[in-house]
N, C-alpha and C positions, 0 to 999 in steps of 0.2 A: 504493500500500500504506500502510495506516494505521500510525502510530508508536505505541509504547506511551507511557504517561504518564512512565515512568522515562526513556525516551530524550529526550522533549521537555524535561523538567525538567533533565536533564543538560546539554542545549544551553543552556538559560537560565542555569544556574549557571556554566557555563564562559564564556559570553559576559560575564557580570557578575563573574567572578572570585570567586563565592561558593562556593569549594571548601575554604576553610580551616575548621579545627575550631571557630573562634570565631564563625562566621557566625550571625546572629540571624534569618535568613529561612528558614523551614521549607518542606519540600516541600508541606505542606498549604496554606500561604499562597500559594505559587506556583501550585498547582492552582486555588485560588479565583480568582486573577487570570486564569488561562487560560480558565476558564469564563466569567468576567465579560466578557472581550474577545471570546470566541467568540460569546456570546449577543448582544452589541452588534452585531458584524459581520453576523451572520445576519439581524438585523432591518433591516439596510440593503439586503438583497437585494430583488428585485422581488416575491417571493411564495413560496408553499409549493410550487408545481408544479415549479419548477426543482430544489428540494431533494429532492422525492419520487423523482426519477429517480436520485439517488445512493444506491443500495441499501446501500452499506457504512456509511451513517450510522445505519441502523435496526436495532433489535433486537426480538426477538419474545418476548412473554410468552405462554407456550404453554398455560397452563391457568388462566384467571382465573374465579373463582367469581362467579356472579350470584345475587342475592336479590331478592324483591319490594321495591320502594322503601318504606321505612318510612312509615306513614300520617302521621307528623308532618312528613315531608318533602313539601313542596308541588310538588316536581319542576319547579321553575322556571315554574310556571303552565301546564304542558303538559296538554292535554286528550287523553284516550284512552279508547275503549270497553273496552280491555284493561287488565289489571294492568300497571303500568309496572315494569320490572325495572331493577336497578342493579348495578354491580360491588360486591361485598361490602366490599372494602377500597379505600381511596384508591389510585390508581395512583402509581407512582414519578414524580417530577417530570419533566416533558417540556420539551424545548427549544421555544421559541416563535418563529414567524415573525411578520410583521406581521399575519397572518391568524389567529393563535392557535396552540395546541399542534399539534405535527406528528405526525399519524398517517398511516401509509402504507396499512395495510390493517387492517380489523377483520372477522373471519370466524367462522364456526362452528368448533368445536374441531377438526374434520377438514379445515378449509380449503375445503370445497366450496360454502359459501354466503357471499357477500360482503355486508356491510352498507354502507349509504350514509350519509355524514355529513350532518347537517342541523342547523339551529338550532331552538330551541323555537318561535320565531315562524313559521318556514317549516313546521314540523310542524303547528301549529295551523291554518294556512291549508289545508294538504293535507287534514286530517281534516274540514274543513268543505266540501270539494269533493264534489259529489254523485257524481262518478265515482271517488271514492277506493276504493270497494269492488272496483274492477278493478285496483287497484295491487298488484303482486306483490313490491315491494321491501321489504327490511328496513332499519330506520334506527337511528341512534344519535346522541346528542349529548353533549358534554362540559360538565360544570359542577362547580366547586369540588373538583376532583381526582377525580371519579367519571365513569364513562360511564353514560349512561341509555339504555334501550331501550324505546321506546313501543309496539312491536308484535311483540316476541318474548317467549317465556317459556322460554328455555333455561336449563340449569344451569351451563354454562361457555361461555367465549368465548376466542378467540385474538386477541391485539392486537400489531400491528407498529408501533412508534413510535420517534421520535427522543428517547430518554431522556437525561436530564441526566447520569446516571452509568451505569456498566456494571451490567447486571441479571443477570449470570451466576449470582450467588448465589441470587437469587430463584427462577430456573428450577431450580437444583440442589435447592433445598428442595422445590419442587413435585414433582420427579421422584424424590425420596428417594434420591438418588445418594450413594455413599460416597466420591466423589472430593472431595478437599479444595478449599477455596476458593482461588482465585488471588489473590495480593497485588494490591491496587489499583494499585500502581506498574507491575505487569506487564500490566495491561489496556490495551486500545486507548483512545486519546483520540480520540473520534469528532468530526471536524470536516471540512467541505468542503476538499479538498486545495488549492483555489485561494485560500483565505483563511488557510491555516495559517501561512505566512511572515509575513503582515501581523499575525496574532494574536500570534505570538511577538515581533515587533518592538514591538508596543504594550505587551506585558508587560515587555519589556526597558526601555522608556522609563519605565514606572511604577516598576519596581524601582529603576532608577538614581536617580530623584527621591526615592524612599522611603529608600534607603540613605544618601543624602546628609543626610537629616534625623535619622538615628539618632545620638543623642549617645554618645560613647564613655564607658564606665564607668571607674572609677579603675584597675581591673586592666589594661584596655587601655592606658590612658595610661602606667602604670608599665612595661608590657611594651615599649611603643614607646620610652620613655626609656632603659630598660636596653639595648635594641638599639643605640641611638645611642652609649651609653657603651662 
């Protein structure tokens, strides 16, 4: 079961005794360290296929608008007899494995049609194959924050990815729900369970080293002097 960001930050603060009112290390800073060490550890894994099996890591963008790729966008050198489509907006930042951004599934809006990930180079080779006209697969590739679709002309797409932050608020906006947004601290911190402890340990080490370097200001020195007196 995944822990919330609040629970993990509380562990870190308690371990490092950062629970006093004078502490200079914020929740935001601890969160940035957690993400940094999570991303580093994930890139040490063998590849994306092991991670894809961990469904709890992934979130779904349920209705992503597509548009024809702007004519000024060269679509990464991709050739296609069809109009190339692209996500209208850049996607939320994704966690990367050594093989690139982590997508689990990209499908039609109703989930009945799966698309296959491909690189622009691989697509260009396929399109030059004389047997390509018999190919019934739909494809996508990722570039500069967008997904591109060289052989579909749909209006919307559904994307399941390992996103850097919780995307609940994006889906709420899409669904026009009246439910209030959940505090970031109460959202799950998505990380493979088998590296969570190591991630927290690494954060603790960095925080300890950082805290030792923080100079005390005059008020802190005076407080400590008064306690001794």
